[in-house]
N, C-alpha and C positions, 0 to 999 in steps of 0.2 A: 559222709555216708558210712555206715557200718557194714560189717560183712554180710549180715542177714539182710539189711535193707538194699543191697546191691543185687539181689537174687534176680530181679526182674531182668536185668541186662543179661545174665548169664543164661537164663532159660529161654531167651527170645530166639525165634527162628531166623531173624534178620537183624539189621542195624537200624539206625535212626534214618528218617527219610532224607534222600538226597546224598548220602554218604555211599561211596562204592563200597560193596561187599562182595567177597568171594574171589577165588583165584582167577576167575575168568576176566575181571577188570584190572587186576594188579600183576598179572604175569608179564613176561618178557615177550618180544615179538616172535621168538621161536616157540614159546609155549602157546601163543594164539595161533600159529600156524599148525602145531600139533593138534590143537583142539578142532581147528577148522578142517583138518583132514588133508591138507596139502602135502604134509610130510608123512602121513600115516598111510594113505592109500592112493596118492596121486591126485589127479583132478576130480573134484567132486561131480557126481553124476555121471561118471565114466566107469562102469564096473570092470570093463576089459582092462582099463589102465591100472585100476586098483588091484585086480587080481594078478596082473603082471608084476607090479611092484612088490606085492606080498610074496609072489613065488621068487622073485629075485632076492629079496631081503631075507628070507627064511633060512637058507643055508649059510648066510653071512652072520646070523645072529650069534651062533657058538663062538665063532672066530672073533667077533667084536667083544663078546663078553670075556673071552681069554685074553684078549689085548688090554682091555681096561684093567684087568685084575692081576696080571702076571707082569711084574716089573722086569723080571729076568728076561722073558720074551722081548719086552720092549728094547732092552739094552742090547740084546744079541741081534735083534732085527735091525736096530739102528747101526750097529757096528757093521753088519754085513752090507747094508745099503752104502755106508760111507766107504767101506772098503772097495766094493764094487766101483764106486764113483772114481776112487783114486786109481785103482788098477786100470779102468778103462781110460782115464786120462793119461796115465803113464804110458799105456799100451799104444795109444794114438801118437803121442809124442815120439816114442821109440820106433814105431812103424814108419812114421814120417821122416825121421832121421835116417833110418836104414834105407828107405825108399830113394830118398834124395842122394845118399852116398853111393848106392849102387847105380843110380841113373848118371850121376855126375862122372864116376869113373867109367861107365860105358860110353857117355858122350865123348869124353876125352880120348879114349882109345879110338873110337870110331872116327873122330875128326882126324886124328893123326893117320889112321889107315887110309881114310878117304883123301886126305891132302896128298899123301904119297902116291895114290892111284891117278889123281888128277895130274900130277907131275909126269908120271909114267905115260899117260895118254898123250900129254902135249909132246913129250919127247919122241914117242912113236910116230906122232903126226909130222913132227918136223923132219924126221928122219925119212919117212915115206915121201914127203913133199920134195925132198932134194933129189930123189932118183926116179920120180914119176912126173911125166909131163902132164899138162891139163887138158889134153885132148879129150873130146867127147865123141860120141857116135853120131851118126846122121840124124837120127830121130830125137837127139837131146838126152839120151839115157846116160848115166854115169858109167865110166869104165868098170868093167868087172873087177879090176884090182881094187877099187875104193870099196865096193860092196864086200868083197872078201876081206879086205882090211879091217872093216868094222866088225865083222863077225870074229876075226881072229882077235881084235882087241878085247871084246867082251870075254871070249874064252881065255885069254892070257890074263886078264885082270882078275877073273874069278877064280882061276886055278890057284893063285897064290894064297887065298884065304882059307882052303881046306875046309870048306862049308861054313865058315864063320860068317860070311856075308855073300851077297848076291849082287851082280852088276847089271844094269838096265841102261839102255840108250834109247832116247826119243828124239824125234825131229824137233828143231827149234821153232817155235811159234806154230802156225798153222800148216807148216809144210810137212809133206808126206811122201817125199820122194824115195826111191827105192833104196838109195844108198844110206839114207838116214832114218829108215823105217824102224819101228820098235824092235828091239832085240833084248833078250834077257838070258840069264843063266839060271839053272836049277828049277826050271819049269815055272818061273815067276810070271804072273800075269801083270805086265807093265801098266795097263790102263787103270786097273783097280788098285794096284799097290802104291802108285805114285799119286798123291793127292793133287787135284787141279789147282788149288791155291799155291802149292809149292812150285808147280810148273810155271805159274804166272810170275812168281818172285825170281826164279832162276832165268826166265826168258829175258834176254837183252842185258842181263847183269854179269859182270865179270866175277863177282864174289860168289863163294858158296853159300847155300842155304840148307837148312835142315828142318824136319818136321817129324812128329810121331805118326805112325800109320798101322794099318793091319795089312800083313803081307799075304797075298791071295796067290794060290798055285793053280796051274792048269790041270794037274793030274789028280785032283780031288783031295790033295792033302788038306788038313785043317789049317785054316789060317791062324796067323799068330802075330802078336804084337811085335812092332819093330821100329827101328829109327832109320829114316831116309835122309841121305845127304846128297845134294846134287849141285852141279855147276855146269855152266855153258862153255864148252870148248870148240875148237875148230878141227875139221877133218884134213887130210892131206890136200885137199882142193882149196882149202880156206873158207869152207862153208861151216856155219855154226851148228852144233848139235848138242843135246842135253845128256849128261853122263851122271847116273845116279849109283849110289852105293846104299844097298838096304842090308841093315844089321839086325837079325833077330834078337828079341829081348826075352826068349823063352828061359835062358839060364837065370837071368835076374828075377824073372816072375817066379821061377821055383824056389830060388833063394828067399824072396819076400814071403812066398807061402809057408816056407819052413819056419821063418822067423815068426810069422803070424801064429802058426800052430804051436810053436814053443812058448811064445807069450801067453796065449790062451790057456794052455795047460798049466803053466807056472802061475798065471793069475788065479785060475780056479782053485788051485791048490793052496795059494796064499790066502784067498777069501775064506775057504773052508777051515784052514788052519786058525785064522783070526777068529772066525766064529766059535771054533771050539775053545779057544784060549779065553775069548769073552765070556763063554758059557761057564767055564770053570772058575774064572775070577769072580764073576758076578755071583755064582753059587756060593762061593765062600763068604760073600758079603750078606747075600739075601737070605741064606739058611738062618743065621742068627736073628735077622730081623723078623722072619716068619716065626721063629720060636718066641721071640719076644711078643709078636701080636697075638699068637695063641695063648701065652701065659696071661697076657693083659685081658683078653676075653674071659679067661677063667677067673681072674681077679675080680672082674666086673660082675661075674656070675655069683660072687661070694666066697669063692675058694682062695681065701687070702693067704694059705700056706704055700701057694705055688711060687717057685723061684727058677730062674734060669741057670742052666749049667754053664759055668765059666771055665775055660781052659786057655792057658797062655797069658801073655801079658801086653797083647797088642791093643789097638783102639777098640776092637769088638769086645775084646775081654773087659776093658774098662767100662764100655757101654753096659755090658752084662752086670758088672759089679754095682755100677750106678742104678740100674734098674732094680736089682735085687734090694739095695738100700732104700730105694724109693718105696718098693712094695713092703718092706719091713716097717718103714715109718708110717705108710698108710695104714697097715694093719694094726700098729699101736694106736694111732690116732682114732681109727675106727672103733677099736675095742674101748678106748677111753670115752668116745662119744656114746657108744652104746650103754656103757656103764653109767654115764652121766644121765642119759636119757631114761634109763630104767630108774634111777634114783629120782629124776624129776617126776616121772609118772607115778611112782610110789608115793612120792611126797604130796602130789596133788591129790591122789586117791585117799591117802590117809587123812590130809587136811579136810578134804570134802566130807569124809565120813565123820571125823571128829567134830565138824562144825554142826552137824545135823542136831546133835542133842542140845548144845546151848541155843541154837537157832530155834528149836522147837520151844524151849523155855522162853525165849524172848518173844517168840510169836505169840504165845499164850498170854504173856503179860501185856503185849501191844493190843491184842484184841480186847482184853479187859478195859483197857485205857481207852481204845477207839470207840467201844460201846458207851462208855460213860462220858465222851467228849462234849455232850450237851450241857453237862454240869459244869464244865470249865470256862474260864475266861476265853475270848476269841483267840488270843495268842496260843494258849495252851491247846485249845481245840484244834487250831491249824497245825500245830506240831504233832498231835496225835494222828492226823490224817496223813502228813507227810511221812511219819514213822511207818504207818501201815503200807503205804505205797512203796517205800524204799525196801520194806521187809519182803513184799511181794516180789520185787525185781530181784533181790537177794536170794530168795528162795529158788527163783527161776535160774539164776546164775549157778546156784549150787547144784541144782539138778543137771544143768548142762555140763558142769565140770564132771560130775559123777559119770555122765553118759560118755564124754570124752575120755575119760580115764578107762572106762569099759572097753572103748574102742582101741585105745593105746595098749591095753593088756591083753587084747584078743579075746576078751571074754564076752563079746556082743554076739548074740544068737539070732538067727533069723527064724521068725515063726510064720512060715509062708502057708497060704491057704488061697483057694480060688475066691477071687474078689472081683466085683464089677467096678471099674475105675470110675464110672459115672456117679456112684453113690458117694465114693470119696471126694470127688470134685465138687459135688454139690454141697457136701458138708462144709468143706473148706471156703467155697464161695459164700455159703450162708454165714460162717463165722466172720468173714471179711466184709460183709455188707455194711455194718455200722461205720467201720473207718472209711469205707468206699463213699458212703453217703456224706461224711464230714468233708471228704476231699473232693466231692462233686465227681466222681469217677463211676462209670458204669462198667460192670464185669459182664462179658459176653462169653457164653460156652458154645463151642462149635464141635460138631461131630459126636453128639450125644444121642443120636436117633437110634443107633444100634448098640447092643451090649458090647462093652470093651472088657473082656474078662482076662485076668492074668493071675498067675500064681505068685503071690507076693505077701509081704507082711503089711497088713492094713494100717497098722499103727505108724510104721516108719514112712510109708508112701505118704499118708496124711501130713506127717510132719515135714516131709520135703515140700509137698505142694503148698502147705501153709506158709512156709518161708518164702517160696517164689511168689505166691499171690500177694501177700502183705508187702513185700518189697516193691512189687509192680505197682501197687496202689499208693504206696509211699512216694515213689519217684516218678509216677506216671503224669505229673503236672495236670491233674484233672482230666486227662484223656481216657479214651477206653482202654480197657485191659481185655485181651482175648486169651482165652483158655482153650486149646484145641486138642482133641482126642482123635487117635487113629489107631487101627490095627491092621496088620498085613503080614503075611508070610511068617506066622507063629510068633510075631512080636507086636508089643503095644508101645505107645508113645504119648506123652502128655507135654505139650509146649505151652509156656506162658510167656506172653509178649505184651510189652507196653510201649508207648510212643513218647516217653520222656527224654530227658537230656541225654541218657545213656552214659557210657564210660569213655574216659580218655584213652588213647592208645597205650597199650601195656598194662592197663589197670584190670583187664578181663581175667588175666592169670593170677591176680591177687585177692580177687573177691572171696575166695574160699580160705584164706589165711586166718587164723584166729585173731579175734579182737581187731581186725583191720578195718579201717574206714577211709573211703575216698576223700571225705572232707571232714576232718575232725571238728571244725566249727559249725557243722550243719545240725540243725535241731533234730532230735529224735522223738517222733510222735508216739511210738508204740512201746518205747523204752526197751529196746532189745538189748540182748546181753553181748552180741558180737560174736556169738559161737553158732548162730543158727545155720549160716551156709556151711561151716565146717562140718556140723553134725549131718546136715543134709547130704553133703558129699559122701560121708562115711555110710550113711544109709543106702545111697545109690550103689556105692561099691559092694555093700554087703549083698545086694541082690545079684 
């Protein structure tokens, strides 16, 4: 198929039947979601949801656009996020280690203090038992000396701590006798300060037990975290009771808070410092890249003299030197190609003009021979007819070459005037009717009920449509060819469609190439030159 004979495929508004056409059928799943509106406005049919999604998305669009276009922002943001993650991880590890160290030291010191206190309590109990009889009052109450001994014990044990701990005594088990009733130093509430679970562990057990708790006070002081260590011991009468040491953890809590604050301040400073360093480092790399991108854009716009400014001898400098060498070579090659193209266009133009004179002479001689062919023998007469046909094609090819050379030289001029495209289409269809009859094709015109007026060059528009219609008839395989006219919004359009075999994938971009044919072995009915669609494309661009 030649270039001009493939025009029907390029001018069609659709593809061959059964073949999926358009981005709606070839897009990805995300493009289909976008087209369906699920990602554009939320759930279809829900104006409230679409309005809400649009309201949420609108302020984020500038940020997303900046994020996509600014590599420096991406690197700095990534550095900040990773730095924050590392700082947080290290902070948790350090705080955990400090907390464990403080608590371990406090627990060891508290256990040592409590062990000494339990030993003192046992010693005092043994001393009191050796000098006190076990007599009780008539009503079963404990002697006043045991009650006083318990109070003196609490006061004695707590006085040695100088406020570092408090002492609490509780009755063992469910007993609540007066001598072993709750006693505490420092306004401590024994019932709320000693956990019930710890009391159960201490009850009936000779070993000491410990637990963390909140120390509550009677006088309205704020409760504070603490460590409670308890053990069951005997009073001078040999009856068991529970002795507890309560150690406040306020100092450890303050130390831990100080460490947290210091780590947070240092971590924030480190993150900000790393962000600033990343910004400066990336800026040194990105700035030359941005300069290269700007220069590349100017080079693509035709400003071939643009070059990068190179300073230093580092990798960026070598990149700039390589870029400048590439730009210089491109400029040289482009200049060479432009010179070669000008020479080729001038050669084609000169040859085309120079061929007109001998062609005219040959044409005159061929016409004389053709008119006298009846006087020749059959072989000579047939040769005269072939000579006339090939001269017609040669004249057409020469005319097309001259037209192409005018386009290449920029000498083609548009002679625009108001025309009714219906008349142009009818003339083209009328000229193609003989070929359509031989092919068994019917040409239908749609949209010609109303005038379709446009400011255009009638000769060039007719040439474009003639190429399209003739190609549609040539390759329509005897099926209908539809020519549709339309006008709307200050614009007009003419579409030519056939229902033939069409083009293979990738051939649609080549049909306007000069002398290109889809199938070189395919017979040419109308004897085209292979330049029809190229000229038609230039005519369309000229408008």
